[in-house]
VMD Tcl script that builds the backbone (N, CA, C; Angstrom):
set m [mol new atoms 345]
animate dup $m
set s [atomselect $m all]
$s set {name element resname resid chain x y z} {
  {N N MET 1 A 0.835 12.722 -18.734}
  {CA C MET 1 A 0.396 12.182 -17.316}
  {C C MET 1 A -0.877 11.726 -17.163}
  {N N SER 2 A -0.976 10.636 -16.435}
  {CA C SER 2 A -2.264 10.188 -16.162}
  {C C SER 2 A -3.399 10.932 -15.840}
  {N N LYS 3 A -4.717 10.485 -15.836}
  {CA C LYS 3 A -5.868 11.527 -15.577}
  {C C LYS 3 A -6.210 11.085 -14.283}
  {N N PHE 4 A -5.307 10.447 -13.400}
  {CA C PHE 4 A -5.393 10.060 -11.944}
  {C C PHE 4 A -4.229 9.823 -11.464}
  {N N SER 5 A -4.125 10.101 -9.999}
  {CA C SER 5 A -2.687 9.731 -9.366}
  {C C SER 5 A -3.128 9.478 -8.018}
  {N N LYS 6 A -2.272 8.636 -7.535}
  {CA C LYS 6 A -2.321 8.038 -6.045}
  {C C LYS 6 A -1.058 7.931 -5.344}
  {N N ILE 7 A -0.920 8.319 -4.168}
  {CA C ILE 7 A 0.360 7.838 -3.341}
  {C C ILE 7 A -0.132 7.586 -1.952}
  {N N SER 8 A 1.011 6.740 -1.235}
  {CA C SER 8 A 0.269 6.674 0.093}
  {C C SER 8 A 0.899 7.567 1.005}
  {N N LEU 9 A 0.552 8.095 2.125}
  {CA C LEU 9 A 1.637 8.946 3.157}
  {C C LEU 9 A 2.679 8.087 3.861}
  {N N ASP 10 A 4.054 8.319 4.070}
  {CA C ASP 10 A 4.710 7.693 4.319}
  {C C ASP 10 A 4.755 8.258 6.266}
  {N N GLY 11 A 3.800 8.936 6.805}
  {CA C GLY 11 A 3.849 9.215 8.069}
  {C C GLY 11 A 5.193 10.310 8.594}
  {N N SER 12 A 5.520 11.102 7.522}
  {CA C SER 12 A 6.468 12.144 7.452}
  {C C SER 12 A 5.916 13.086 8.414}
  {N N GLY 13 A 6.557 14.429 8.772}
  {CA C GLY 13 A 6.014 15.565 9.490}
  {C C GLY 13 A 5.184 16.210 8.287}
  {N N ARG 14 A 5.814 16.562 6.995}
  {CA C ARG 14 A 5.104 17.242 5.956}
  {C C ARG 14 A 5.357 16.609 4.636}
  {N N VAL 15 A 4.538 16.416 3.930}
  {CA C VAL 15 A 4.261 16.163 2.874}
  {C C VAL 15 A 3.633 16.685 1.848}
  {N N GLU 16 A 4.443 17.663 1.036}
  {CA C GLU 16 A 3.694 18.159 -0.291}
  {C C GLU 16 A 3.353 17.804 -1.413}
  {N N LEU 17 A 2.138 17.905 -1.769}
  {CA C LEU 17 A 1.386 17.078 -2.962}
  {C C LEU 17 A 1.439 17.538 -4.533}
  {N N LYS 18 A 1.851 18.501 -4.424}
  {CA C LYS 18 A 1.911 19.064 -5.768}
  {C C LYS 18 A 2.611 18.433 -6.652}
  {N N GLU 19 A 4.052 18.285 -6.560}
  {CA C GLU 19 A 4.710 17.161 -7.519}
  {C C GLU 19 A 4.052 15.730 -7.516}
  {N N LYS 20 A 4.190 15.321 -6.250}
  {CA C LYS 20 A 3.605 13.934 -6.128}
  {C C LYS 20 A 2.648 13.517 -6.860}
  {N N LEU 21 A 1.474 14.524 -6.762}
  {CA C LEU 21 A 0.174 14.135 -7.443}
  {C C LEU 21 A 0.118 14.694 -8.951}
  {N N GLY 22 A 1.123 15.585 -9.430}
  {CA C GLY 22 A 0.760 16.521 -10.488}
  {C C GLY 22 A -0.228 17.320 -10.632}
  {N N LEU 23 A -0.215 18.048 -8.992}
  {CA C LEU 23 A -1.706 18.896 -9.095}
  {C C LEU 23 A -0.988 20.319 -9.887}
  {N N SER 24 A -2.199 20.877 -10.546}
  {CA C SER 24 A -1.782 22.083 -11.297}
  {C C SER 24 A -2.989 23.198 -11.011}
  {N N SER 25 A -3.653 23.207 -9.768}
  {CA C SER 25 A -4.507 24.288 -9.724}
  {C C SER 25 A -4.555 24.694 -8.135}
  {N N CYS 26 A -3.899 23.774 -7.363}
  {CA C CYS 26 A -3.386 23.931 -5.758}
  {C C CYS 26 A -2.552 23.353 -5.479}
  {N N GLU 27 A -2.153 23.676 -4.117}
  {CA C GLU 27 A -1.061 23.259 -3.471}
  {C C GLU 27 A -1.503 22.614 -2.129}
  {N N VAL 28 A -1.566 21.260 -1.951}
  {CA C VAL 28 A -1.895 20.532 -0.787}
  {C C VAL 28 A -0.818 20.054 0.065}
  {N N SER 29 A -0.684 20.157 1.429}
  {CA C SER 29 A -0.035 19.613 2.298}
  {C C SER 29 A -0.430 18.740 3.366}
  {N N PHE 30 A 0.071 17.788 3.763}
  {CA C PHE 30 A -0.358 17.051 4.956}
  {C C PHE 30 A 0.679 17.151 5.791}
  {N N ASN 31 A 0.341 17.711 7.261}
  {CA C ASN 31 A 1.322 17.866 8.201}
  {C C ASN 31 A 1.191 17.349 9.264}
  {N N LYS 32 A 2.254 17.049 10.123}
  {CA C LYS 32 A 2.185 16.426 11.574}
  {C C LYS 32 A 3.159 17.431 12.242}
  {N N LEU 33 A 2.710 17.840 13.255}
  {CA C LEU 33 A 3.301 18.063 14.510}
  {C C LEU 33 A 3.245 17.405 16.039}
  {N N GLU 34 A 4.631 17.153 16.225}
  {CA C GLU 34 A 4.538 16.298 17.589}
  {C C GLU 34 A 4.032 17.488 18.712}
  {N N ALA 35 A 3.633 17.058 19.862}
  {CA C ALA 35 A 3.202 17.886 20.866}
  {C C ALA 35 A 4.608 18.923 21.368}
  {N N GLY 36 A 4.076 20.271 21.507}
  {CA C GLY 36 A 5.273 21.336 21.793}
  {C C GLY 36 A 5.994 21.507 20.885}
  {N N ALA 37 A 5.642 21.005 19.460}
  {CA C ALA 37 A 6.522 21.627 18.408}
  {C C ALA 37 A 5.676 22.534 17.771}
  {N N ALA 38 A 6.402 23.212 16.500}
  {CA C ALA 38 A 6.001 24.362 15.914}
  {C C ALA 38 A 6.238 24.725 14.458}
  {N N VAL 39 A 5.572 24.974 13.632}
  {CA C VAL 39 A 6.182 25.625 12.285}
  {C C VAL 39 A 7.081 26.549 12.981}
  {N N PRO 40 A 8.327 26.369 12.343}
  {CA C PRO 40 A 9.579 27.172 12.542}
  {C C PRO 40 A 9.573 28.775 12.389}
  {N N PHE 41 A 8.528 28.980 11.551}
  {CA C PHE 41 A 8.572 30.752 11.478}
  {C C PHE 41 A 7.127 31.193 11.024}
  {N N PHE 42 A 7.089 32.376 10.717}
  {CA C PHE 42 A 5.651 33.165 10.652}
  {C C PHE 42 A 5.933 33.286 8.968}
  {N N HIS 43 A 4.707 33.135 8.528}
  {CA C HIS 43 A 4.713 33.327 6.929}
  {C C HIS 43 A 3.154 33.960 6.423}
  {N N ALA 44 A 3.509 34.613 5.560}
  {CA C ALA 44 A 2.173 34.781 4.727}
  {C C ALA 44 A 2.419 34.425 3.199}
  {N N HIS 45 A 1.489 34.969 2.318}
  {CA C HIS 45 A 1.516 34.675 0.958}
  {C C HIS 45 A 1.168 35.906 0.320}
  {N N LYS 46 A 1.660 35.932 -1.258}
  {CA C LYS 46 A 1.289 36.879 -2.083}
  {C C LYS 46 A 0.221 37.059 -2.927}
  {N N GLU 47 A -0.400 35.685 -2.887}
  {CA C GLU 47 A -1.857 35.676 -3.539}
  {C C GLU 47 A -2.385 34.610 -3.301}
  {N N ASN 48 A -2.041 33.765 -2.308}
  {CA C ASN 48 A -2.719 32.341 -2.272}
  {C C ASN 48 A -3.263 32.340 -0.783}
  {N N GLU 49 A -4.650 32.213 -0.739}
  {CA C GLU 49 A -5.293 31.887 0.550}
  {C C GLU 49 A -5.085 30.363 1.050}
  {N N GLU 50 A -5.273 30.289 2.214}
  {CA C GLU 50 A -5.208 28.834 2.675}
  {C C GLU 50 A -6.033 28.435 3.527}
  {N N VAL 51 A -6.785 27.081 3.471}
  {CA C VAL 51 A -7.738 26.536 4.065}
  {C C VAL 51 A -6.699 25.409 4.984}
  {N N TYR 52 A -6.871 25.436 6.046}
  {CA C TYR 52 A -6.351 24.261 7.439}
  {C C TYR 52 A -7.522 23.411 7.783}
  {N N LEU 53 A -7.428 22.403 7.542}
  {CA C LEU 53 A -8.525 21.245 8.029}
  {C C LEU 53 A -7.866 20.335 9.004}
  {N N PHE 54 A -8.078 20.865 10.577}
  {CA C PHE 54 A -7.415 19.961 11.349}
  {C C PHE 54 A -8.081 18.592 11.722}
  {N N LEU 55 A -7.121 17.699 11.750}
  {CA C LEU 55 A -7.754 16.308 12.018}
  {C C LEU 55 A -7.586 15.413 13.075}
  {N N ALA 56 A -6.457 15.954 13.538}
  {CA C ALA 56 A -6.079 15.194 15.169}
  {C C ALA 56 A -5.422 16.350 15.956}
  {N N GLY 57 A -5.724 16.024 17.318}
  {CA C GLY 57 A -4.912 17.039 18.127}
  {C C GLY 57 A -5.759 18.483 18.626}
  {N N GLU 58 A -4.571 19.082 19.429}
  {CA C GLU 58 A -5.022 20.542 19.589}
  {C C GLU 58 A -3.687 21.562 19.654}
  {N N GLY 59 A -3.873 22.770 19.041}
  {CA C GLY 59 A -3.031 23.647 18.943}
  {C C GLY 59 A -3.577 24.929 19.158}
  {N N VAL 60 A -2.417 25.951 18.995}
  {CA C VAL 60 A -2.648 27.326 18.933}
  {C C VAL 60 A -2.396 27.911 17.630}
  {N N PHE 61 A -3.012 28.551 16.761}
  {CA C PHE 61 A -2.831 29.002 15.447}
  {C C PHE 61 A -2.826 30.436 15.410}
  {N N GLU 62 A -1.492 30.943 15.494}
  {CA C GLU 62 A -1.236 32.434 15.742}
  {C C GLU 62 A -1.276 33.226 13.974}
  {N N LEU 63 A -2.411 34.150 14.086}
  {CA C LEU 63 A -2.861 34.632 12.995}
  {C C LEU 63 A -2.682 36.102 13.088}
  {N N ASP 64 A -1.845 36.827 12.455}
  {CA C ASP 64 A -1.522 38.626 12.659}
  {C C ASP 64 A -1.442 39.103 14.360}
  {N N GLY 65 A -0.934 38.480 15.228}
  {CA C GLY 65 A -0.933 38.483 16.419}
  {C C GLY 65 A -2.128 38.225 17.288}
  {N N GLU 66 A -2.957 37.353 16.694}
  {CA C GLU 66 A -4.020 36.899 17.522}
  {C C GLU 66 A -3.968 35.250 17.469}
  {N N ARG 67 A -4.377 34.868 18.849}
  {CA C ARG 67 A -4.121 33.370 19.026}
  {C C ARG 67 A -5.646 32.580 19.027}
  {N N LEU 68 A -5.521 31.791 18.095}
  {CA C LEU 68 A -6.410 31.147 17.687}
  {C C LEU 68 A -6.611 29.503 18.300}
  {N N GLU 69 A -7.258 29.364 19.307}
  {CA C GLU 69 A -7.219 27.661 19.719}
  {C C GLU 69 A -7.934 27.036 18.465}
  {N N VAL 70 A -7.346 25.671 18.022}
  {CA C VAL 70 A -7.685 24.707 17.071}
  {C C VAL 70 A -7.294 23.310 17.635}
  {N N LYS 71 A -8.597 22.373 17.272}
  {CA C LYS 71 A -8.923 21.187 17.592}
  {C C LYS 71 A -9.242 20.382 16.476}
  {N N ALA 72 A -9.225 18.868 16.619}
  {CA C ALA 72 A -9.652 18.200 15.322}
  {C C ALA 72 A -10.805 18.496 14.961}
  {N N GLY 73 A -11.287 18.522 14.005}
  {CA C GLY 73 A -12.690 19.012 13.387}
  {C C GLY 73 A -12.726 20.503 12.956}
  {N N ASP 74 A -11.686 21.168 13.295}
  {CA C ASP 74 A -11.957 22.746 12.980}
  {C C ASP 74 A -11.325 23.022 11.285}
  {N N VAL 75 A -12.070 24.054 10.963}
  {CA C VAL 75 A -11.652 24.332 9.598}
  {C C VAL 75 A -11.142 25.866 9.644}
  {N N VAL 76 A -10.096 26.335 8.954}
  {CA C VAL 76 A -9.882 27.777 9.365}
  {C C VAL 76 A -9.277 28.262 7.694}
  {N N ARG 77 A -9.635 29.145 7.251}
  {CA C ARG 77 A -9.263 30.012 5.870}
  {C C ARG 77 A -8.699 31.312 6.369}
  {N N VAL 78 A -7.521 31.359 5.641}
  {CA C VAL 78 A -6.673 32.399 6.298}
  {C C VAL 78 A -6.395 33.180 4.531}
  {N N ALA 79 A -6.707 34.506 4.803}
  {CA C ALA 79 A -6.229 35.448 3.686}
  {C C ALA 79 A -4.750 35.584 3.549}
  {N N PRO 80 A -4.469 35.497 2.144}
  {CA C PRO 80 A -2.919 35.958 1.861}
  {C C PRO 80 A -1.796 36.670 2.830}
  {N N PRO 81 A -2.293 37.971 3.066}
  {CA C PRO 81 A -1.499 38.624 3.514}
  {C C PRO 81 A -1.336 38.541 5.172}
  {N N VAL 82 A -2.074 37.385 5.892}
  {CA C VAL 82 A -1.862 37.355 7.600}
  {C C VAL 82 A -0.771 36.478 7.785}
  {N N MET 83 A -0.067 37.181 8.547}
  {CA C MET 83 A 1.046 36.351 9.086}
  {C C MET 83 A 0.501 35.167 10.020}
  {N N ARG 84 A 0.887 33.865 9.813}
  {CA C ARG 84 A 0.631 32.795 10.478}
  {C C ARG 84 A 1.807 32.334 10.795}
  {N N LYS 85 A 1.370 31.039 11.928}
  {CA C LYS 85 A 2.063 30.252 12.672}
  {C C LYS 85 A 1.317 29.321 13.226}
  {N N ILE 86 A 1.662 28.033 13.541}
  {CA C ILE 86 A 1.096 26.896 14.273}
  {C C ILE 86 A 1.847 26.312 15.307}
  {N N ASN 87 A 1.445 26.160 16.485}
  {CA C ASN 87 A 1.864 25.780 17.692}
  {C C ASN 87 A 1.116 24.446 18.123}
  {N N ALA 88 A 1.898 23.234 18.267}
  {CA C ALA 88 A 0.833 21.993 19.006}
  {C C ALA 88 A 0.839 21.796 20.393}
  {N N LYS 89 A -0.302 21.858 20.871}
  {CA C LYS 89 A -0.315 21.628 22.119}
  {C C LYS 89 A -0.225 19.829 22.381}
  {N N SER 90 A -0.901 19.130 21.577}
  {CA C SER 90 A -0.906 18.119 21.545}
  {C C SER 90 A -0.318 17.365 20.176}
  {N N ALA 91 A -0.232 16.261 19.588}
  {CA C ALA 91 A 0.175 15.848 18.506}
  {C C ALA 91 A -1.011 16.184 17.392}
  {N N LEU 92 A -0.420 16.955 16.531}
  {CA C LEU 92 A -1.363 17.624 15.508}
  {C C LEU 92 A -1.283 17.356 14.047}
  {N N GLU 93 A -2.357 16.804 13.511}
  {CA C GLU 93 A -2.476 16.466 12.160}
  {C C GLU 93 A -3.271 17.490 11.514}
  {N N PHE 94 A -2.832 18.270 10.163}
  {CA C PHE 94 A -3.793 19.051 9.314}
  {C C PHE 94 A -3.350 19.039 7.997}
  {N N VAL 95 A -4.207 19.109 7.135}
  {CA C VAL 95 A -4.151 19.372 5.682}
  {C C VAL 95 A -4.344 20.793 5.451}
  {N N CYS 96 A -3.365 21.454 4.605}
  {CA C CYS 96 A -3.160 22.714 4.214}
  {C C CYS 96 A -3.358 22.879 2.717}
  {N N ILE 97 A -4.506 23.504 2.297}
  {CA C ILE 97 A -4.970 23.618 0.822}
  {C C ILE 97 A -4.621 25.084 0.698}
  {N N GLN 98 A -3.724 25.221 -0.606}
  {CA C GLN 98 A -3.648 26.716 -0.691}
  {C C GLN 98 A -3.900 27.124 -2.568}
  {N N ALA 99 A -4.579 27.832 -2.657}
  {CA C ALA 99 A -5.060 28.364 -4.245}
  {C C ALA 99 A -4.893 29.863 -4.247}
  {N N LYS 100 A -5.070 30.238 -5.545}
  {CA C LYS 100 A -5.309 31.780 -5.682}
  {C C LYS 100 A -6.137 32.311 -5.294}
  {N N GLU 101 A -6.217 33.296 -4.291}
  {CA C GLU 101 A -7.601 33.805 -3.786}
  {C C GLU 101 A -8.387 34.577 -5.008}
  {N N ASN 102 A -9.547 34.154 -4.868}
  {CA C ASN 102 A -10.383 34.846 -5.910}
  {C C ASN 102 A -10.449 34.103 -7.410}
  {N N SER 103 A -10.018 33.085 -7.280}
  {CA C SER 103 A -9.706 32.236 -8.510}
  {C C SER 103 A -10.815 31.443 -8.870}
  {N N LEU 104 A -11.438 31.135 -7.908}
  {CA C LEU 104 A -12.421 29.969 -8.004}
  {C C LEU 104 A -13.714 30.495 -8.933}
  {N N THR 105 A -13.826 29.854 -10.052}
  {CA C THR 105 A -14.905 30.238 -11.074}
  {C C THR 105 A -15.880 29.023 -10.998}
  {N N GLN 106 A -15.910 27.953 -10.561}
  {CA C GLN 106 A -16.501 26.751 -10.973}
  {C C GLN 106 A -16.383 25.933 -9.667}
  {N N TRP 107 A -17.421 25.520 -9.369}
  {CA C TRP 107 A -17.281 24.465 -7.915}
  {C C TRP 107 A -18.622 23.259 -8.281}
  {N N SER 108 A -18.446 22.459 -7.425}
  {CA C SER 108 A -19.254 21.292 -7.297}
  {C C SER 108 A -20.735 21.671 -8.257}
  {N N ALA 109 A -21.515 22.237 -7.799}
  {CA C ALA 109 A -22.579 22.557 -8.433}
  {C C ALA 109 A -22.745 23.157 -9.719}
  {N N THR 110 A -21.645 23.917 -10.118}
  {CA C THR 110 A -21.668 24.419 -11.595}
  {C C THR 110 A -20.808 23.712 -12.260}
  {N N ASP 111 A -19.661 22.829 -12.021}
  {CA C ASP 111 A -18.832 21.996 -12.633}
  {C C ASP 111 A -19.050 20.742 -12.732}
  {N N GLY 112 A -19.944 19.835 -11.988}
  {CA C GLY 112 A -20.395 18.578 -12.020}
  {C C GLY 112 A -21.049 18.247 -13.233}
  {N N ILE 113 A -20.861 17.149 -14.000}
  {CA C ILE 113 A -21.522 16.403 -14.628}
  {C C ILE 113 A -22.107 15.158 -14.375}
  {N N LEU 114 A -23.266 14.928 -14.357}
  {CA C LEU 114 A -23.760 13.632 -13.974}
  {C C LEU 114 A -23.603 12.450 -14.872}
  {N N GLY 115 A -23.538 11.333 -14.547}
  {CA C GLY 115 A -23.138 10.325 -15.732}
  {C C GLY 115 A -24.357 9.524 -16.012}
}
mol reanalyze $m
mol bondsrecalc $m
mol representation Tube
mol addrep $m
């Protein structure tokens, strides 16, 4: 496999990037919900935490029975066992990144190499 990958998003409602980019440490998806649409089910995870980066629009994020208003510019971290579902009030675009909770051992400051 190449040491880098590139794709162009086609405007689909949901694009999972793991296979498309050959990701080996996390799952990333790009998501679009039209106004009034919702993720059709509640879900949780066994081991993976998720980070949601809201890029456009407004919605309601249901988290273990609580309703959290979200809009472009908001970022939400969700622990694995939390039941979650997103409802779009207006056309909503967001990126979801998931990785195993407590698995991060290095980050920019500790893993970076200056050239």
